[in-house]
C-alpha positions, 0 to 999 in steps of 0.5 A, a space after each residue: 519449534 517457536 515461531 521466529 520473527 527476524 529483526 527489521 534489517 536496517 536502512 542502506 539509503 536505497 531511497 536516498 534523494 527520492 520523494 515518497 508519498 504514502 496513503 493510509 499511512 496511519 495506523 499500525 498496518 502496512 501504510 505506516 510500516 511502508 512510510 517507516 521504511 522509507 524514512 529510514 532508507 533516505 527518503 522524504 516523505 508525505 504521508 495520508 490518511 482518512 483518519 486525522 488523530 492517527 495520522 497526527 500520531 503516525 506523523 508524530 512518530 516518523 518525526 523521532 526517526 527523521 529528525 523533523 516531521 513530514 508533512 501530512 495531510 487528510 484525504 479521502 481516496 473516494 472523492 477525487 477533490 481530496 485526491 487532486 487536493 493531496 497530489 497538488 499539496 505533495 507537490 507543494 511541500 515535495 517540490 515533486 512525487 518520485 513515488 506513490 505508495 498506494 496502500 488504502 484499501 477497505 475489506 469486510 466480510 460477507 458472504 455474496 447472498 448476503 451481501 448489499 450493494 452497499 458494502 461491496 460499492 464500499 469495498 470498491 471504491 476505496 480499494 479499486 477506485 481509489 487506486 485509479 483515483 490516486 495513480 491518474 492524478 499521480 501519473 499525470 504528474 510523473 509522465 509530465 516529468 519523465 520520471 517516477 514509480 508506482 507501488 500498489 497494495 494488491 493480495 493474493 487474494 486477487 489470485 485466490 478464492 475465500 469464502 465472504 471475500 467477494 469484494 474484496 477479492 474482486 477489488 484486488 485482482 482490479 487493482 492487479 489488472 490495473 497496474 499493469 495497464 497502468 505500467 504498460 501505458 507509462 512506460 514510454 515515460 519511464 515511469 514504472 507500475 507495480 505492485 506487491 501481493 501480500 498474504 497475510 501481513 500481522 497488525 493489532 487491528 486485524 483480528 477485530 475485523 474477522 470472523 472468529 478462528 479465521 485469523 489462526 485458520 490464515 496462519 496455519 496455511 503459511 509456511 513459517 507458521 505466522 503472518 509477515 510482518 507489516 515491515 515485511 511487505 513494506 520492504 519489498 514495496 520500497 524495493 520496487 520504489 528503488 533503483 533496484 527494480 529499475 527493469 521492472 514493471 507491470 509486475 505484481 509481487 508476492 509477499 507471502 509464505 502460504 502454501 495450498 
């Protein structure tokens, strides 16, 4: 029996009237899929990424869906000055930020005994510290407005062990803990903070950053016999950003069919 990929559902305007800032929105992964699904669900979207050319292509693609080109800004989430400039630009462009989608992350493969401090620090600084910087900046804005939602992108590796992924797993476990603590601090201001935890989301560049055979091995662990399409993860992020999840905060939702 072949692998069946379902069609992406049509938008139902569940984010109508909301403004959304999406980081790491260029390319073919979860970030762009999230921006696209937000547009399809009626949101006003601003996108950001560290890759200028790919960011421009992403904005052009979203313009075909939305009928207008979304604002876009280069941002390296490892730099506090660029994070602040992004938040200020988003407020200027959209009036305010209702939703922040934190997708920026950096992976890699190295066994602990071979891993350098630079490899460890680079992954932690983008994946965990970058999420912290963006969350801190957005919360200052949202708490003042007494409304908002933040959705972080974690990983099942925050729960599960995988060789060669100590730095990435530690960073994603940190994103989970950050999500829970931020949620408690923001709840009194009616600001929600949640996260998704994908197991395997497949896109065209994934195999290029994995050792030979690993992608096939991970795919075999998935109950559906395939990895998730990026939009399947994005749909859960859209749900967590929407009013349909109004009583959820501090939650980490697995987007996975992985079995032990």
